N, C-alpha and C positions, 0 to 999 in steps of 0.2 A: 504493500499500499504506500501511496506518497506519505513524506514525513509531516507535512502540513498542509492546512487549507491553502489553496491557491485560486487565484481569479479565474475565470472562465478566459478562455483563448477564443477570440474571434477573428477572422480573416476574410476578407473579400478576394476572391481567386479570378482571374480572367474567364474561367469556364466552369461549370457547375461539376462538383465532385460526384460520384455515383452514388446514389441514394442509398443504396444498401449497405454503405459503410455505417448507417445507423445501428446494423445488428451488433456492432461492436459497443459495448457499454461506453457512454461517455462521449460520444460524438452525434452530433446533430447537423444535417445538411438543410440547406433552405436556398435552392438554386446555387448561386456562386458563393453563399455565405457558409462557410465552415466553422462549426462551433465546437470546442472541446472542453469537458469539465475534467480538469487535470487529476482531481481526486477521485474519479471514477475510471478515466481512461488509462492512467499510468498504473504500472506494477511499482514503480518507484519514480519519484521526482524529486531528487534531493539536491539538484544543482541546476536550476533553470538558467544557465548563462552560455553564451555561445559567442563565436567569432564569425564575422561575416565580411565579405568584400562586395561591394556595389556590381552587380551582375552584369551591367551595360559596359563597365570598365573592363571587367574580365572578358566579356565577349570581344570587345574591340581590340584590346592590346595584348591579351594573354593567348587567346585561342590561335591567333595566326603565328604565334611564336614558334621558332625552330630551334631544337637542341643542336649542339655543335659536339664534337670530340671531346671537348673541355667542360661542356655545361650540360647537364642532363635536364629533361623537363621537370623532374621532381626538383631539381634546386631551382629552376625557374619560379616553379610555384611557390617554393619555400621563401624565396627573395621577394616575390610579389606579396605575400601574405604578410610579411614582417614590415613591407612598406606601406600596405595598404588596408589591412585589417582593423575592425574596430569592434569592440566588445558591445553586445546587447543582451539585455534581459528581457527583451520583447519577443516572445516566442511565436507571435502573429508575423514578425518581420522576418524571422527564420523560415516560417512556412512559405510565405510570399517569395522570396528569394531561392527557397529550394524548388518550388514549382518552377519558376523560370529555367534554373538549372537542367530539370529533368525533362521539361518539355523541349529542351534543346538536345539532351542526350538520347532521349527515347522519340526520336521523330520518324515520320513515316518512311523518309527516304531510306532508311536503313534497310527496311523490307524489301527493297530492289536487288539486295544482294543474294544471289541464288543459293548461297551457303546457309541462308536464314529461312528456307523454304518450308522448314518445319515448324515455324513460329505459329501458334495457334491465334486465330482471330481475336482481337482485343488486347492483345498481349502488352503492346505499348501503352495504351491506357493504364491498364494495371500496374505497370512497372511506374509509371509517372506518379500515380496516386499513392502507391505503397512508399515508394522511395521519398516523396515529399512528406509524408509523416513520419518517417523515420528519421528524418534529419533533425527532429526533437530528441533523440537518443543521445545518451552521452556516456563516453568511458573515460574515466581520470586517467592521468599519466601512469599512474600506479597500478593500473589495470582494473580497478573498481568500478563495477557499473553502477553509474549514478542515476541515470534516466533510463527506463525502459518500459514500452508499452507493448500492446500486442501486434503494433507494426514491426518490432523487431522479428517476431515470429513469421517472417514473410509467408512462407508457405502455408501455416494454419490459418492466418488471417485472410489469404486469399481463397481459401476454401469456403470460409464463411461468408464473405463479401460477395464473391462473384459465383458461387454455386458450383466451384470447379472439383472434378474428382481428384484423387490424391495424385495419380500421375501427370495431370495438365498442371496442378500446382507445383510438382517439382521440376517441370520444364521452365516455369516462371522463375523459380528459385535458381536454378542453373544458370540461366540467362543473366539474373541479376549478380550473382557471385563470380560468374565466368568473365564479366566485362565484355560480354558480346563475342566472345572467342575470337577476337581480331585485334591485332597491335594498334591499328589506327584508332579504333573505337576504344581500346584501353588508353591510349595516348590522350585522346579528347577527355575521357572521363578525369583523368589527373587533372588537365588544365582546368576544366570545368568547376572541379570541387574547390578550387580556389575561393570561388564565391562563398563556400560555407567553411571557411578557415582553413582550407586544404587538408582535407581528410583523405589521406592517400593511401591508407593501408587497408584492405578487406580483412576485418578481424572475423572471418567466418569459420563455419565448421569445415572439417576436412572429409564430411561424409553427408551424403543425403537425408539426415535425420531430424528435419524441421527445426533445427536450432536457429536457423536464420542468422542475422548477423548484424555488424554495425561498421561503418568507415570510420576509422580512427586516424589520429595524427601519427605522424612520425614520432618514435621515442615511447609510444604507449607499451606497457608490459602486457602483450597481447597473450602470452602464457598464462599470466595471473588472470586475465579476462576469462580465458577460457575453463580454468579451472572453477572459477565462479560460476560461470553460465552451466557448467555440468552439473552442479548442484541444484540449480533452479530451473533448468531446462524443462524438466517433465512437467512441474506445477505451472509454469507459465504457458506451456503449450495447452494443456489441459484447460486453463482459464482462458485462452484465447478460443479454443474450440468449442467452449460451453454452449455458445447459440446453437450449435448443431444439435445438441441433445434434447 
């Protein structure tokens, strides 16, 4: 449970969220208005603070950037975040920024790649919405999971919200964690995530066991996070799947 009573989160997005997110306790959808009750939605909500950069600046200045023999894209992102990131305690601002990031990352043109002909209809929308909500998750540098909601449990949440069978939900999960199985898309993901403070490491499970995951900054103790997740994974998955019972 969250550690303290928190104000409701309300954000107006450019497009409506899927109405059936209301099956997840704590979420209300009214057209383009997304409202979250943190005390109901989160399993933990201990540190509602994040780093963000202006998405338009990331889009215009960083996405066209090219690495060299001496400078990796990861270092480009770290330098950009150090120079441009600012702290925020406004979760609505994080959600708005995340929606812009993932609308770009999970855009329709990617499905023109014949290597993605297996992707089920509606997958891009699901990835955009799940990832937007996942942006509120947080892992501290010591590996402690401080903010976590059903959106962390991507596979389980998708089964509830989108009426997916287990196999289709696992395809969604693998697309998210596999960063689209393509180097140029992985590269774009790293650059785009500068807008969310440079979350560059996929701290995800090593097997398709519905544990979901979180994108965390460099320097995070991922092994400590995985040990904590191993202890909490089953109860969190059960709570996420509860609307199906």
